C-alpha positions in Angstrom: 0.0 -0.1 0.0 1.3 3.4 -1.0 0.9 5.9 1.7 1.1 9.9 1.1 2.0 12.8 3.6 0.6 16.0 4.2 3.0 18.7 6.0 0.7 21.3 7.4 1.4 25.0 9.1 4.6 25.4 6.6 5.8 29.1 7.0 9.1 29.2 5.7 10.9 28.5 2.4 13.5 26.3 3.9 10.8 23.9 5.5 8.6 24.0 2.4 11.5 23.0 0.2 12.3 20.3 2.9 8.6 18.9 2.5 8.7 18.9 -1.2 12.2 17.4 -1.6 11.2 14.6 1.2 8.3 13.6 -1.1 5.3 15.4 0.5 2.0 15.0 -1.7 0.4 18.1 -0.1 1.7 21.2 1.8 -0.5 23.0 4.0 -0.6 27.1 4.7 -2.6 28.0 7.9 -4.8 31.2 7.8 -6.2 31.0 11.3 -4.9 33.7 13.3 -5.0 32.1 16.7 -2.5 29.5 15.6 1.2 29.8 16.1 1.5 28.6 12.2 -0.6 31.6 10.9 0.5 33.0 7.8 -0.2 36.5 8.0 1.1 37.9 4.9 -0.3 37.4 1.4 2.8 38.3 -0.1 4.7 35.4 2.0 1.8 33.3 1.0 2.0 34.0 -2.8 5.9 33.4 -2.7 5.7 30.0 -0.9 2.9 28.9 -3.0 5.1 29.6 -6.5 7.8 27.4 -5.0 5.6 24.3 -5.1 5.6 22.1 -8.2 2.5 21.0 -9.7 2.9 17.4 -8.6 2.2 18.6 -5.0 -1.2 20.1 -3.8 -1.1 23.3 -2.1 -3.8 23.4 0.9 -5.2 26.4 2.6 -6.5 25.9 6.1 -9.5 27.9 7.0 -11.6 27.9 10.2 -15.1 29.3 9.4 -14.0 31.5 6.8 -15.9 34.4 5.5 -16.1 35.3 1.6 -13.7 38.3 1.9 -11.1 36.0 3.6 -11.5 33.3 1.0 -11.3 35.8 -1.7 -8.3 37.7 -0.5 -6.2 34.2 0.1 -7.4 32.6 -2.8 -6.1 35.6 -4.9 -2.6 34.7 -4.2 -2.8 31.9 -6.6 -1.1 29.8 -3.7 -4.1 27.5 -2.7 -5.2 24.5 -4.7 -7.4 23.0 -2.2 -9.6 24.6 0.8 -9.3 22.8 4.1 -12.1 23.5 6.3 -11.4 22.9 10.2 -14.3 25.0 11.8 -18.1 24.3 12.2 -19.0 25.0 8.4 -22.3 23.4 7.5 -22.8 21.3 4.5 -24.5 24.3 2.6 -21.5 26.6 3.5 -19.3 24.1 1.9 -21.3 23.9 -1.2 -21.3 27.5 -1.5 -17.6 27.9 -0.7 -17.0 25.2 -3.4 -19.3 27.4 -5.9 -17.7 30.6 -5.1 -14.0 29.5 -5.2 -14.2 26.6 -7.9 -11.9 24.8 -5.5 -12.1 21.4 -3.9 -12.9 21.2 -0.1 -11.3 18.9 2.6 -13.8 19.1 5.6 -11.9 18.0 8.9 -13.9 15.7 11.4 -13.0 15.9 14.9 -13.2 12.4 16.5 -13.6 11.7 20.1 -15.9 8.7 19.7 -17.0 6.4 16.8 -20.3 8.3 16.6 -18.3 11.5 15.5 -16.9 9.4 12.6 -20.4 8.1 11.7 -22.0 11.6 12.0 -19.2 13.3 10.1 -19.2 10.9 7.1 -23.2 11.0 6.9 -23.2 14.9 7.1 -20.3 15.8 4.9 -19.4 12.7 2.6 -22.0 14.1 0.1 -20.5 17.7 -0.4 -16.8 17.4 0.5 -14.3 16.3 -1.7 -11.9 14.8 1.0 -12.3 14.1 4.7 -9.5 14.4 7.4 -10.2 12.9 10.8 -8.3 14.7 13.5 -8.4 14.6 17.4 -11.4 16.6 19.2 -10.6 18.8 22.0 -7.8 21.3 22.4 -7.3 24.9 22.4 -7.0 25.1 18.5 -9.0 23.3 15.7 -5.9 21.1 15.0 -2.2 21.1 15.7 -2.5 20.2 19.2 -0.2 17.1 19.3 -2.9 14.7 20.5 -4.0 11.5 18.9 -7.4 9.7 19.0 -8.3 6.1 19.4 -7.1 5.1 15.9 -8.9 1.9 16.5 -12.0 3.8 15.9 -10.9 3.8 12.3 -10.0 0.2 11.9 -11.7 -1.4 9.0 -14.0 1.4 8.7 -15.2 2.4 5.1 -15.3 5.9 4.0 -16.9 6.8 0.7 -14.4 9.4 -0.3 -10.5 10.1 0.0 -9.7 10.5 3.8 -6.6 11.7 5.6 -5.5 10.7 9.1 -4.4 13.6 11.6 -3.8 14.3 14.9 -0.7 13.5 17.2 1.3 11.7 14.4 5.3 11.8 14.8 7.9 10.0 13.1 7.9 7.4 15.7 4.2 6.4 15.7 3.1 7.0 12.1 3.8 3.6 11.0 1.6 2.3 13.9 -1.1 4.8 13.1 -1.1 3.4 9.5 -1.1 -0.1 10.4 -4.2 0.1 12.8 -6.3 2.6 10.7 -5.5 1.7 7.0 -4.7 5.1 6.2 -3.6 5.9 2.9 -2.8 9.6 3.6 -1.2 11.1 6.9 -1.1 14.6 8.0 1.3 16.1 10.2 2.2 19.6 11.8 3.2 19.7 15.6 4.8 16.2 15.3 7.7 17.7 12.9 8.1 20.9 14.8 11.4 21.8 17.2 9.1 24.1 19.0 5.4 25.1 19.1 4.8 26.5 15.5 8.4 26.0 14.4 9.0 23.4 11.9 12.2 21.3 11.9 13.8 20.4 8.6 15.2 17.2 10.0 12.1 16.0 11.6 10.2 16.7 8.3 12.7 14.5 6.5 12.5 11.7 9.3 8.6 11.7 9.0 8.7 11.3 5.3 11.4 8.9 5.2 9.0 6.6 7.6 6.0 7.4 5.4 8.1 6.1 2.3 9.3 3.0 4.2 5.8 1.9 4.7 
């Protein structure tokens, strides 16, 4: 089984280049101000986006964005896919897809099996991809906490999905073994300090994923 990886919360050319060179299939840019990975400057976002080859999907992370924020960030040309990490309704997701013309990944926060089932039933018909992340924490994601992976074991998900939440170079192989995930997402697990990505940890994570 081929496993792919998304490195999220990238803010510098050095760490973005490390993700690309290491074989990441997705790279993520965070537009949520409370996050330590927040990318405030549209000029920086535009410059980073321009460094990414066509073979790598550029993901913009949004939390309950209004149309003005979406328009502003997508105008940089640096976002191929919109990741929604808030309380967006199916109707709002459909409106965002119609407005932007971009595919949407909806994040499902998991604390129990019912969260997975409800998320699939609610968003499976409108989103293009799903991400299963850990419920709780001060931020919508990037809290370095894993959920019970056995909740995903053997589960059929009707559209492409990613596993997130507390993944590191040390546990990603076990996470994939238990969940059967084909795509894994990491942010805090490749940081030397909160919000600061490590080139070495990015390479270590991607090397572990390639070895699966």
